[in-house]
C-alpha positions as CSV (number, residue, x, y, z in Angstrom):
1,M,-1.9,-6.2,-39.5
2,L,-2.8,-8.3,-42.4
3,H,-5.2,-11.1,-41.7
4,R,-5.1,-13.4,-44.7
5,G,-8.3,-15.2,-45.5
6,Q,-10.4,-13.5,-42.9
7,E,-13.2,-10.9,-43.1
8,S,-12.1,-7.3,-43.6
9,T,-13.9,-4.3,-42.0
10,D,-16.4,-4.2,-44.9
11,G,-17.1,-8.0,-44.7
12,T,-15.8,-8.8,-48.2
13,G,-13.1,-11.1,-47.1
14,G,-10.0,-11.8,-49.2
15,G,-7.3,-10.9,-46.8
16,E,-7.7,-7.1,-46.8
17,L,-6.3,-5.1,-43.9
18,T,-8.4,-5.1,-40.8
19,V,-8.0,-1.8,-39.1
20,P,-8.2,-1.8,-35.2
21,M,-10.2,1.4,-35.1
22,A,-11.6,1.0,-31.6
23,W,-8.2,0.5,-30.0
24,L,-6.6,3.3,-32.1
25,Y,-9.4,5.7,-31.1
26,A,-9.1,4.8,-27.4
27,E,-5.3,5.3,-27.6
28,Y,-5.8,8.7,-29.3
29,I,-8.3,9.8,-26.6
30,A,-5.8,8.7,-23.9
31,D,-3.0,10.4,-25.6
32,E,-4.9,13.7,-25.9
33,L,-6.0,13.6,-22.3
34,L,-2.4,13.1,-21.1
35,R,-1.0,15.8,-23.5
36,T,-3.6,18.3,-22.3
37,G,-2.6,17.5,-18.6
38,D,1.1,18.2,-19.5
39,L,2.1,15.8,-16.7
40,M,5.3,14.4,-18.3
41,P,7.1,14.4,-21.6
42,P,5.3,12.4,-24.3
43,T,8.5,10.5,-25.0
44,S,8.8,9.1,-21.4
45,F,8.0,5.6,-20.2
46,E,5.7,7.2,-17.6
47,F,3.7,8.8,-20.4
48,R,3.4,5.5,-22.2
49,A,2.2,3.8,-19.0
50,G,-0.4,6.5,-18.4
51,R,-1.5,6.3,-22.1
52,D,-1.8,2.5,-22.1
53,A,-3.6,2.3,-18.8
54,L,-6.0,5.0,-19.9
55,A,-6.5,3.5,-23.3
56,L,-7.3,0.1,-21.8
57,T,-9.9,1.8,-19.5
58,I,-11.4,3.6,-22.5
59,F,-11.4,0.6,-24.8
60,L,-12.7,-1.9,-22.2
61,S,-15.4,0.4,-20.9
62,D,-16.9,0.8,-24.4
63,T,-19.4,-1.9,-24.2
64,D,-21.3,-0.9,-27.4
65,G,-18.1,-0.9,-29.5
66,E,-18.9,2.6,-30.7
67,L,-16.7,5.2,-29.2
68,S,-17.8,8.5,-30.6
69,G,-16.4,11.9,-30.2
70,I,-19.5,13.3,-28.6
71,R,-19.6,10.6,-26.0
72,V,-16.1,11.2,-24.8
73,V,-17.1,14.0,-22.4
74,S,-20.0,12.0,-21.1
75,Q,-17.6,9.1,-20.3
76,L,-15.1,11.1,-18.2
77,E,-16.9,10.3,-15.0
78,T,-17.0,6.6,-15.8
79,W,-13.3,6.6,-16.5
80,L,-12.6,8.6,-13.3
81,S,-14.4,6.0,-11.2
82,L,-12.7,3.1,-12.9
83,T,-9.2,4.6,-12.4
84,A,-9.8,5.8,-8.8
85,Y,-7.2,4.7,-6.2
86,D,-9.6,2.5,-4.3
87,Q,-10.8,0.5,-7.3
88,P,-9.5,-3.0,-8.2
89,W,-8.6,-1.8,-11.8
90,Q,-6.3,-4.7,-12.7
91,D,-9.0,-7.2,-11.8
92,W,-11.5,-5.3,-13.8
93,V,-9.1,-5.3,-16.8
94,R,-8.4,-9.0,-16.5
95,E,-12.2,-9.8,-16.4
96,H,-13.0,-7.6,-19.4
97,M,-10.0,-8.8,-21.4
98,A,-11.2,-12.4,-20.8
99,R,-14.7,-11.5,-21.9
100,R,-13.5,-9.8,-25.1
101,A,-11.2,-12.8,-25.8
102,A,-14.2,-15.2,-25.4
103,E,-16.3,-13.0,-27.7
104,A,-13.5,-13.0,-30.3
105,V,-13.3,-16.8,-30.2
106,E,-17.1,-17.1,-30.6
107,S,-17.2,-14.7,-33.6
108,G,-14.3,-16.5,-35.2
109,G,-13.2,-13.3,-36.9
110,P,-10.0,-11.3,-36.5
111,A,-9.6,-9.3,-33.3
112,P,-6.9,-6.7,-34.1
113,D,-8.2,-4.3,-31.4
114,L,-8.0,-7.0,-28.8
115,E,-4.5,-8.0,-30.0
116,L,-3.3,-4.4,-29.4
117,A,-5.1,-4.1,-26.1
118,T,-3.5,-7.4,-25.0
119,A,0.0,-6.2,-26.0
120,A,-0.6,-3.0,-24.0
121,W,-1.8,-4.9,-21.0
122,R,1.2,-7.3,-21.2
123,W,3.6,-4.3,-21.3
124,L,1.8,-2.7,-18.3
125,E,2.0,-5.9,-16.2
126,E,5.5,-7.0,-17.2
127,T,7.4,-3.7,-17.3
128,E,8.6,-2.2,-14.1
129,L,9.5,1.5,-13.8
130,L,11.5,3.3,-11.1
131,A,9.0,5.5,-9.2
132,P,8.7,7.4,-5.9
133,D,7.9,5.0,-3.1
134,L,4.4,6.2,-2.2
135,D,4.4,3.8,0.8
136,A,7.6,5.3,2.3
137,V,7.5,6.4,5.9
138,P,5.9,9.8,6.1
139,G,8.2,12.6,7.4
140,G,11.3,10.6,6.5
141,G,12.3,13.2,4.0
142,P,14.4,12.7,0.9
143,V,17.8,11.1,1.2
144,P,20.6,13.6,0.5
145,G,21.6,13.5,-3.2
146,E,18.2,12.2,-4.3
147,D,15.7,14.6,-5.8
148,D,12.4,12.9,-4.9
149,G,13.1,10.7,-2.0
150,P,13.1,6.9,-1.9
151,K,12.2,5.1,-5.2
152,V,11.0,1.5,-5.9
153,W,10.5,-0.6,-9.0
154,T,6.8,-0.9,-9.7
155,P,4.7,-2.4,-12.4
156,A,4.0,0.2,-15.1
157,W,0.3,0.0,-14.6
158,R,0.7,1.1,-11.0
159,L,2.3,4.3,-12.1
160,G,0.3,4.8,-15.3
161,L,-3.1,4.4,-13.7
162,P,-2.9,7.4,-11.3
163,L,-1.3,9.5,-14.1
164,G,-4.3,8.7,-16.3
165,H,-6.7,9.4,-13.5
166,L,-5.0,12.8,-12.9
167,A,-5.0,13.6,-16.6
168,I,-8.8,13.1,-16.6
169,H,-9.2,15.5,-13.7
170,L,-7.0,18.1,-15.4
171,F,-9.0,17.9,-18.6
């Protein structure tokens, strides 16, 4: 992303490239966690949903703006608690995205990390994936000819969040 006439990462200005390192690093960590868990093919939409949900969790939980390699292991418990089934993750994401957006407006500088996080969040909210119906009647069994039983269209984040949570457990 080229931001003309705004500060670069070294503060010299002049329209240099501002690299969204915080988002890229969060996405890298999420990608590695999911690949290590080997839960689904990396080319699938399900993988993308898990990666984006996990990357948002990692990015937004980094309050100091300094994700470091050493701290990744110490953050696993935090990410597990944020992605747990009984937590209002989507509300947490909305609140933290709004806070980051307000900070970006106050600083007046480019926010390429936030732009990428916003795009990921928009995709997770607006994209629906066909997934097993986890609310189906227990004991109903699969319908003949279907491999996994009844399926429903669900927002991508509802599928990606538990995949990300499971990937952390498997790590």
